C-alpha positions as CSV (number, residue, x, y, z in Angstrom):
1,M,-61.2,-70.9,7.6
2,A,-58.6,-74.2,7.8
3,P,-55.4,-73.2,7.1
4,S,-53.8,-74.4,3.9
5,I,-50.9,-77.2,2.9
6,G,-49.7,-73.7,2.1
7,D,-49.8,-72.3,4.8
8,Q,-48.3,-74.7,7.2
9,G,-46.4,-77.2,5.4
10,V,-46.7,-80.5,4.8
11,G,-47.5,-82.9,7.3
12,G,-47.9,-80.1,9.5
13,E,-44.0,-78.5,9.5
14,P,-43.5,-75.1,9.4
15,T,-43.4,-73.3,5.5
16,Y,-40.1,-73.1,3.3
17,A,-39.2,-69.6,4.8
18,G,-35.7,-69.1,2.0
19,D,-33.1,-70.1,0.8
20,E,-30.8,-72.3,3.7
21,S,-28.1,-73.1,1.8
22,A,-26.0,-70.2,1.8
23,A,-25.6,-70.7,5.6
24,E,-24.1,-74.8,5.2
25,G,-21.8,-73.6,2.5
26,P,-21.0,-75.5,-0.3
27,D,-22.0,-78.5,-1.5
28,P,-19.6,-81.2,-1.6
29,V,-21.5,-83.3,-4.6
30,I,-19.5,-81.0,-6.9
31,G,-16.5,-82.5,-5.6
32,A,-17.9,-86.1,-5.9
33,G,-19.1,-84.9,-9.5
34,I,-15.9,-84.3,-11.1
35,T,-14.3,-87.1,-8.9
36,L,-16.8,-89.7,-10.7
37,L,-16.1,-87.1,-14.2
38,G,-12.6,-88.2,-13.8
39,I,-13.0,-91.8,-13.4
40,F,-14.7,-92.1,-16.2
41,L,-11.6,-90.3,-17.9
42,M,-9.7,-92.5,-16.8
43,G,-12.0,-96.0,-17.7
44,T,-12.6,-94.6,-21.2
45,G,-8.9,-93.7,-22.0
46,G,-7.6,-97.2,-20.1
47,A,-9.5,-98.7,-22.9
48,R,-8.4,-97.7,-25.7
49,D,-5.0,-97.0,-25.0
50,A,-5.4,-93.9,-24.7
51,H,-2.5,-92.9,-21.5
52,Y,-3.5,-89.2,-22.0
53,V,-6.6,-89.1,-21.9
54,F,-6.2,-90.9,-18.2
55,D,-3.7,-88.9,-17.3
56,F,-5.9,-86.3,-17.5
57,G,-8.8,-88.4,-15.9
58,V,-6.5,-88.9,-12.9
59,L,-5.7,-85.0,-12.8
60,T,-9.3,-84.9,-13.1
61,A,-10.7,-86.9,-10.6
62,G,-7.6,-85.9,-7.9
63,L,-9.2,-82.4,-7.9
64,G,-12.3,-83.5,-8.4
65,A,-11.6,-85.5,-4.4
66,I,-9.1,-82.6,-3.4
67,T,-12.6,-80.2,-4.2
68,F,-14.8,-82.8,-1.8
69,V,-13.0,-83.0,0.9
70,L,-12.5,-78.7,0.8
71,F,-15.9,-78.3,0.6
72,V,-17.2,-81.2,3.5
73,A,-14.1,-78.9,5.5
74,L,-15.7,-75.4,4.6
75,S,-19.4,-76.7,5.3
76,A,-18.3,-78.1,9.1
77,M,-16.7,-74.8,10.0
78,K,-20.0,-72.9,8.6
79,Q,-22.2,-75.2,10.0
80,R,-20.1,-74.9,13.2
81,R,-19.8,-70.7,13.6
82,A,-24.2,-70.7,12.9
83,R,-25.0,-73.4,15.8
84,Q,-22.3,-72.1,18.2
85,V,-23.9,-68.2,17.6
86,E,-27.5,-69.6,17.9
87,D,-26.4,-71.4,21.4
88,D,-25.2,-68.1,21.9
89,D,-28.0,-65.8,21.6
90,E,-30.1,-68.4,23.2
91,A,-27.4,-69.0,27.0
92,P,-28.7,-67.1,29.8
93,P,-26.4,-64.0,30.7
94,P,-23.7,-65.0,32.8
95,A,-24.6,-64.4,36.9
96,E,-22.9,-61.6,38.3
97,L,-20.1,-62.1,40.5
98,H,-20.3,-61.7,44.6
99,E,-18.1,-62.0,47.3
100,P,-18.8,-63.5,49.7
101,P,-20.6,-62.4,52.7
102,T,-18.1,-61.9,56.1
103,A,-19.6,-62.8,59.6
């Protein structure tokens, strides 16, 4: 019997083995979304001369930008750590140090 698409994945790729996003870190899209919400509030508050709404939008956009940068940094750190662990597992053991032969 021939393998089905569910057995081998689309295009011969391996099937999805589990949630890989947990190893990658938090999603920076959350911070980008908060920033866009803040920009929207700034636009609506500025158009209606509602200074308090505009100021709240500035605060929201700033917090979203900080969240975005923080999540990008955390994701990069987690990926670097995972890559180092993977490289350490694949590296051959170090050669033992021997004294040079004496003549």
